[in-house]
N, C-alpha and C positions, 0 to 999 in steps of 0.2 A: 877742539869740539868736544860734546861729551854727549850721552846717549843712556837716560834712563828709563827702564823697560814702567809703564804706569798701572797697564793693564793689559790682557792678553789681546795686541793687534793695536795697541794704541802705545804710542813713544814720546818723550820727552826729550827735546835735542837743543842746545845751548851750544851758543857760539858767542861767548864774551865779547870778544875782540869788535864782533861786527853788530854787537848791543840785539841780537837776535836770541829769540826763546820760543820755541815752538812745539805748540802741541801737535804732535800728529796721530789725526783720527780723532773727534769728539762726540763717543756715546754718551747717553745720559748721565749727569752727575761726574762727568771727566773731572771739571775744575774743585769738586768736593776729593777726590784721588789725589790731586797737586797738593792740595794743602794737608790731606794725610801724610805724605811723605816728603813735606818740607820744603816744597817746591815753591810755593807760594811763602812769601816774606815779609814780614812786618817790618817798613824802613822807617827814617825819618829824614827831611830836607825841609829847610827854610821853616823849623818847627812844626811842622805837620806831618803826622805821623799816616801814613797810610800803604798799600800791600803793593809788592813786586809780583808779577807773575806771568803769565805766557804773554808775547804781543805780537805772537802770527799763529796761525791754523794752518794746517796743511791738512785737507779734508780727504774723503776718503773716496774712491774711483766707485765704491758700491756702495749706493744708499742705504741698503738695509743687511744686515749680517746677522746669522742667527735668530729672525724674527726681530732685531730691536734698530731703530735707526742710527746711524753710527756719524750721521755729520749734525747732530745737535748743536750748533755752535751759539745759541742765542746768550748761555748764560756764560762761557769764557769771555764774548766779546763785550757781554756787560759788566764784567770783570774789569775788563782792559778799560773800557770807558769810564766806570764811575768809580771803580774801588780802587783801581791804578790814577787814576785822576784825568786820563789823558783826553777827556771830554767837556773837562770842568774848566772853565774861564780862570786864569789866574791858579790853578792849582800847579804845585811845583811837579807834579806828574805831566802836565801838559806841555810836552815839547814843540808841537805842531806836527807830531809824526802821529797818522793814524793806525789803528792795529790794520794787521796784514791777513789777506784769507786770500788761500792758494789752494790749485787744484783744478782739475779738467774747469774747462769752460762752462760748461751744461750743469753740472754739479755747483759752481761757484755762483752761478745767477740763481739755481736753485735756492741756496743757503741762503741768498741774499733777500729774496723773494720772502722766505720762511720768516727772516728774522726783521724784513719789515713788517708783516702781517703780528710777529710776536710784540714788535714793538708799540705798534698804531691801532690794530684792530681794522677796522673798516676806516678807509682813508678821504674818500670823499664825504660832501653831504649830500650827493645823490644818492652815493651808496649806502650811507644810513639812511635814507627815504627809502630806499628800495629794499632794505633789510629790515625793516619794521620799526626806525623811529620815527615814533609820530611825529607829523608834522608841524603840531602846535609846539614840540619841545625842542625843534630841529636845531634852531638858531643856537640858543643856549646850551645845548649841550655840544655841538661845533664848537662851540666857544670855550666849553670846558675841556675839551680836546685839545684845544691851542695852546692853554695854560699848561697844559701838561707837559705839551711840545715846546714850551720856551718862545712861544709866539708862532711856530710854523711848521707842519711837518718836512721833515728831511727825507730826500731820498737815499738809500742806503749805502750808496757808492759817496756821498757826504760824508758819512761816518768811517764808514770801512774802505782800506785800499786794496783791490782785486788785483791779485796778479796770476792771471790764467796760464796754464801751462799750454804753450803751442808748440809744435814741429818737438815733443817730448821732452822740452827745458824750459825753464824759465830765470831770469836773474831778480834774486829778493835785495839783495843791497850791491854796490859796487864790486864787495869781493866774493857774495856768495851765489851759489848756482844752485839750483834745485832740478836733478835730472830723472825723469820719470824712466824704469827700466821695465818696467811689465806692470800688470793689471794690480795696483795698490802696493809696490815695492818702488822705494826712491833712494837717491842717494843725494847728499847733500856736498857739495864741494865748497870747501873754502881755502883759497890757495893751492899750497900743496897736501892738504887733508879732506880726507873724504871720511863721510858717514851714511852707511844704510840702512833704511828701517822696512819693513815686511809688514804691511796692517790688515793683513788677512787673517780675520779669525782663526787660529788652530781648530783642526775638525773636533778634540776632544776638550774646547774649552768655550768660555761663555763670559759674557759683561758678571762684575759683582760689585754688590753694593760696598760702600766706604763702611757701612756698621755693620754689626752683628747683631741678630733678633735669634730670641730663643722661641723654642715653639711654645706655645701656650693654648690650653683648653679653656676655649672662652664661654662664659656662660650666657644663656638663650633667654629671650624674653619675649611677649608677645608683641611688643614695641620698645626697643633698646636700641642704644647707640654704643659702638664699638670706634674706640679712638688708635686710629691708626698710623698717625704722623701729628708731630707738634713743631716738627724744625721746619727750615726755610730753605732756598736754593745755595746756602752759603753754610751749613751747619753741617758737616761731615760725621757727626755721631748720631744722626737720627733720621727717620724717612720725614718727607715735606708733610706739610699740612694737610690733612685728609679725615673724612670718618666713612664708616658702613653703618647703615642706618637699616635695621631688621624689622621687619613688621610682617607677623602671622606667617614667620616662615623664611619668607623672601627677604634677600639682602639685595641692598641699594648702596653702590659705591657713591660718595662724594669726592670728586675729580681722582684724576690717576695721575699721580704725580710718580718720579721715579724708581724704578723697580716695586710696581705694584704688585706684581707676581711673585717677588719674593716676600714682599708684606702678606699676602692673602694663604701663602704656604705656612708661614709661620702660627697664623692664625687656623690651621686645619680647614681651609677654605680653598675649594678649587676654582678658577674662572669659570666653569661650567656652573656653578652654583650661583653667580651672579646674575641676577636680575635685572639689571640695568647701572647705567653711571648718568648721574647729576653734575652737570658741569656748570661750574662758576664763571671762567673764562680760561684763557689757553695760553698765558706763560707758561714754562716748560716743567717749573715745580708743583704745576697741578695739572698738564698735559701730557708730560712725556711719556707717561708708562703706558699711551693710550695704544700704540702697536702689538704692548703684551695682551692688552685685552680683545684686538682684531683677528687676533690668531686663535681665537676659542673654536669650540664645536659647535656654536650657534652665532647668529645674528645679535652681534651688541644690541642692546638698545640703550640709545642715548636721549635724554631728557634735557631741554635748553630753550632760554627763550630764542627767537628769531635773529636776534642781532647776535648773541651769541653763539648761535649754531652755525651761523654765516661765519665766522672768525673760525669756528672747528673745521669748516670747509677747505677755507683759504689756505690756511697753515698746514692740515694736511697735504691738500694738494700739489701747495709748494716743495714739500718734502718728498712727496710719491713721483714728483716730477709727472703729475695726472691733470685732467678737468677735474674741477670740484666735485661733479656728479659720480666721479669713479667711487667715491665712499659709499653709495647708495647699496652697491655691489656686497659691502661687508655689514653695514648696518640698517636697523631700524630708526629713524628720527621720529621721536615725538616733541611737538613742537607746545612750549608751556607757555599758559597768558600771564602775561606780568602783571604783577599788582593783585593777582586773584587766587583764590584756593582754586587747584587743578587737582582732581581725582586720580589719584594712580591705583588702582585695585584697593581701594579703601583708604589709602593713605594719601592725606593731603600735602600737599606742598603749593607756597607761594613763594613764588621770584620776585624780588625788588631790584631794580637797577640800583648800582652801588659808582659813584665818580672813583675813575680809574684811567691810566692811558687807553686803554683798551676796553671793548664793550664785557660788564663784569655784573654779576649780579650776587646778590646773600641771597640764603634760602633760608625758610622757615617751613616746618614740617610739625603736622599736628596728627593724632590719632585721638577717636572719642572714647570715654571712657567714664567710669562711672562719677559724678560730679561734674563734668566737664571733660574740656579737650585737655592732654598731655603733650607739651611739644618742646620742640627742638629749634637752635638757631644756629646757624652756620653761617658767619659772616668772615669770609677771606678776602684779603685785600682791600680793607677798606680805607678811608683818607682820615686824617686827624683833623678836630675840630682848628687846630691853629692853620693847618694848610690851607682847608679848605675857607675859612675865613679869610685868609691873604689873597683868593681868587676872587673876592666879590667886588666887582667895580661895573662900570658899565661896558667893558670889554670881555667881562667874564661872567661872573654868575651872580645872582641877586640874592638878597639875605632871605628872602621867602624860600628859594632852592636849600638854601645849608639849612634852615629851620626843617624842611620835609625829611631832608638825608638823615638828620639825626633823631627825628621821630621815629623813623623807620627802624634805625640803628638800637634807640632802646627800646622798643616795643619788646614786653615781659615775655620771657619764656622760660620752661621751669628748668633747662640746661641751654646756656648758650655759651656757643667755643667763639671767641674774636682773635682777630690777627692784632697782634701788638708787638709788631716788627718796626716800629718807628722810620722816622725818615719821611721822604716827598709823597711815597706812596702807600704808604701803610699806617697802621693805626697805634695809639698811643693808649696804654691802660688806664691814664688819670683822666682820659675822657669819659670813662664808664667807672668813676668811683661812687655814683648813685644810680647805677644801673638796677631796674627794681627785678631782675631775675631769678629765678630760685639758687642756680649754680651757674658761676662765670670760670670758663675756662681760657686760660690764655694763652695761645698757640702762635705759630709762626716766628718762632725767636731762634735766635742764636745762644747758648749756653743755659744756665738758671736766671731764674727770675729774680728782682731785685727785693729787697725787704718790702720798699712800698707795692710794687706790682701786687705781693703774695698779700698786702693786707685787700687787694682789690679783688684778685681771681686764685685761681689755682691753675698748678701744672698737673699732667696727667704721664703716665707712664703708657710706653707700646700695650695695645691688647686690654686696656681698662674701659669698662664696661659700664654704662649708664643704662639702667632698667628703669624707662618710663612706665611701665604698664607689664606687672607680671606676669608670668605664663602660668595659669592654673590647669592647665588642661596635661595633655600625653602630647607635647609637640612632636615631639620625635617619633613616634608611633604616626601621628597622623602624616608625617612627612614620608615615614617607609610605606604607609598604605598609599600616598600618590605617588611615589615612584614604581611602588609594586603594579598600580594599575595602568601605567604608563607601558610599563615594559611587557605586562602579560593581559593585554585587554581582554575581556569576555571570560575571567575565571568565573564558577559558579560562586554565588556569595558564602556558601557553606566552606567550600575551599577556600576560596581567600581570606576568610576568618580564620581558620586552620592556620594558614601560613604567617598570618600578620600576627598570631598569638605570642610570635618565639620572642626569645629573651633581647632585650635592648643592653647592649655591651659597648662600653669607653674603652679603644685600646689606644695606648700610648706610643708619641711615636716611636718608630724602630721597633716594631715589635713584629716576629713571624707569624703571620698569619696561616700559612699553609707551605711547609716544608717540601722541598725538591724530591720526586721519587716516592707521593703519598698520595694516597685517594684519601679525601677527608669522610668524615662522619657524619657532619654537620655543613652547610653552607653559610656562606654571610654576605647579606645586602648589605650594601654600603649606604649611608643616608647622608654622611657627610664627611669632607675630606679624601685623601687620596691613598690608594694602597698602588704599589708596583710590582708586576712581576720582573724580578730582573733579568735584566739581559742574560742571555747564556748562549754564547757562539754567535752563531749567524741570524739569530731569534733576536730582535731589537725589544725595548722594555715597553711595556704595553700598562698605559694608567688604566687604572681603575676606579671611577670617580661616583659621585652620586648616582644610585639607579643600579650598579654593576654588582653582580653575583660571582664572586670568588669560591671557587672549588666546583660549579656548576659543570665545566665541561670535562675536567678530571672525574667527577662521579659519574656523568650520565653514558661517557666511554669507556669509564674504567680502565683509562690509560692515566697512569700515574704523572704527577705535575712533572713537566720539563723541566721549571725553574721555583725558584723561593718568591712568595709572595710576602712583603714586608710592607709595615704601615710608614708612609712617608712624614707624617705630622697627626695631629690627635685626630682619630678616627670613631665616629658613633656609627654603629652596626645593628642590624638585628641577626638575631641567629637561627638558621631554620633546619630542623632536621631534615635529612638529604632525603628520605624515604617519603616524609610526608611531601616535599617538591615533587617527587617523583609522581605520586599518584594524583597528586593534583594535574600535571601535563597528562598521565594518561587520561584521566577522566575527562577532561577538556577537550582531548583530541588533538594536540596542539605538540606532543612530543616529537612527531615527525617533522614538524616545520619548526622547532626550535634546534634539534639536531642538525637541521641544514643550513640554518645562521649560525651556528657555532663553527661548522666546517668551514662555510666562506668566510666569516672570520677570521681565521686561522688563515686560510689563503691569502687575504687582503694585506694582514700584517706581515706574515712572516718573508714575505719575498722582496724582490725590488720595488713593487709599488709602494708608496708611504703612507701605509694604511698605521703605521704607528705613533704618527703624529696625532691622531685622533682618539678620543680616551674610549675605552671601551662600549660603554652603553651606545655613544653615536654611531661606535663600527657596527654594531648590532642593527641599525637602522638602516643603514648604509647595505649591509651585506642582506639585507629584507628586501631590499630597492634595486639589489644586482639582476639582471638579465642575462640570462644563457643563450648564445647562439651557435649554431655548427655551418661551418664553411666547407663547399666541395673543393676538391684539387684544383686550381687554375683559376678562382675566382678573385678578378681584381678588386682590392681594397683601397679606397682612397678616403681617408676620414675628412670631409670636409663640412660634415653635419655636428651638431653638438653634442657629441659622445664621447667617451673614453673608453677605447678597449684593451681590455689584459687577457694575454695569450695564455689559456690555461694547457692546453693540448697540440701538438703540431709546430709546424714553423712557415714564417713568411719570408720572401726574398723581396727586396726594393735598394734599387740605388747603391747597388754594391754590399749590401748589407742582408743581414739573416735577423730575424726577431724569430725566439724562441721561447718556451713556457716560462711567465713570469714576467716578461718586457711589456712594455704598455706604450699606446701610441696616443696623444692628445694633441689636438690642434697640428697635425704633421699634413706639410704640402707632398710627401713622396707617396707615390702610388706603390702599393704592395701588391705580392701576390701570393698566393697558398701552395705550399710546394705537395702537399696532401691535403687529407679532411683535417679540419681544423674545429677545436672548440675555446670558443672566446667568452669572457664576461663584458658585457655591456654596461657602464654607468654614467645615464641620462647627465648633460651639461648643468641643468638645473637642479641637481639633486647638488653636483658638487659645490656649485655657487651658494648651497645654503650651510655650508659647512667652509666657514672663513678659513680654519688654519688647513684645512685641505688645499684649498684655491691657491694658497701664499706660496703653501710647497711645491704643488706642481708649476706654477709660475716659474719658480726659483729654478727648479730644478732643469725645466724646457728653455729658460731664458725668456724673458720680454720679446725680444726681436727675432729669435731665431727658436723656434720651434720643431723639435723633432722626435723622435723615439727614442725611448730610453730602456 
């Protein structure tokens, strides 16, 4: 037996004599990491060249680690079924043995449900009708779905062999036994050999991408497209297909592939700057980064048609082992009308259904400018002319259906990005040789384009930008004005103009903005990008993002910086003279209020309460919502209402334990008694639920089943 580390908390165990190659833990893009390590190999048998890789997956006991799904088995299973040939009739890799999925019964069933939704999307005609498929199109679209499914929708158990762990162990083969030692710790036993793995993510480690991205200073535009991914789920060198649409300073993602937070950071864009997410479909190479976005400071705006939105709900619910409506607490859903132009704060988007095994739309964006509209088309996971033609029959689709599909594919746009991944469920570049669009980008590929493909369209590099409408104003100053108004409502126009007249600066990554033990002469309002207050002993890192003012606390309190502030990526800032800032606060009568917010902010992030997961601007807002209560000695405290209590002074006793300053109670069934007079800070649960990353962290710390004091 051999054991190879793949990622922190992820292992490869190989038992050649038993024919087992086991991936232990399956966070996003784990198959790409296996490729980089040479654990996926090209082999030839019976004249057919195909791949050999994992044929079994050990699921993590914990569905989410460090805010990321840890059981994204869809692409490893797809690799087994198709790139290894285990599900292809007559293929030399098809020996009749199915992929093995092992783990706790509840985890295994949840992952099966997620794979099922990722394979088929909506799975019955009734479900399709209920979720927005027009009745007059239902019959043909159902026949199309069955064509992709080779005639019938299979249950997950027909594709995957599930070996659930019961009573602490399970037999994987005649000579191989898997033993569960403790949470996420397992031992493989083969005859007289044993190998143990620990799938718990170490405290100081996180998931990493299989590729490296350089920090890029992205140019702006009134209406522009930033290209943030051109690869697919099998390309270990590049992020998966995706784009950012920027319109009047607002940034919208098209799909959220694996490692989307890693890509945004390289572009100098914090998650908090994302205005919304457009979803084309929920295959993992377009969807797996969603948990990163769900852990933002504000509820995520998701834009999709009703059928696509339903698949988002179902797939997330399976992964989270929750009911589909659980997602309503984390996002704001915005339904797009199919085939029509939908107005999103001035940006128009037109989604069009596209043939795929699960519900999928291509997206057209446009904005009005002199001479007419400027437009961008995003064609993810489309079908080829050859494959769709082969589906034409009485049991499939009509010739008219095919013509309508390609009429939409060929709709002219100033810039059009096209999936040319080839095969049964992706597009072919040669289908677009006569496309009338102004600029064609070929995407969703592995490796480089061929000479023939380069005749049709171009490839783009990460961070490359197409500016459709130039920004001829002062967009950064406009953004800084908007941020300042949100942070300090009520400033007089004179004082507001005084502050906003500061110098706009661009700061490269790794630049020291404020030195430890110093007090600044000028303050920095962050417009875009992220600045870290680097960890200092027991005080965790605090993220300063758009709307934060670096140096404010130090100047107003005259206390030298307790840590160094450094730019994480490319940052745009407004430099404000500190004395002018103080003048404006005093004149508006907001100085006392601001000092109180800064004091409360420090209390929230410097103690046991997980305030450090919240960015600085949102933490300021949370501090402003906090209410203080005084409790007399002997008062009984039972937190059955929807509040979170943080003890500031005094102590509480309950269930043989003592609660001291800095400890907090959230959803606790324990009855507490004050030992003396106590001062407590109260945060309403309704406020916490508006900050998804804080809700996630509190649930993780308290546990979903046993919630008590921390």
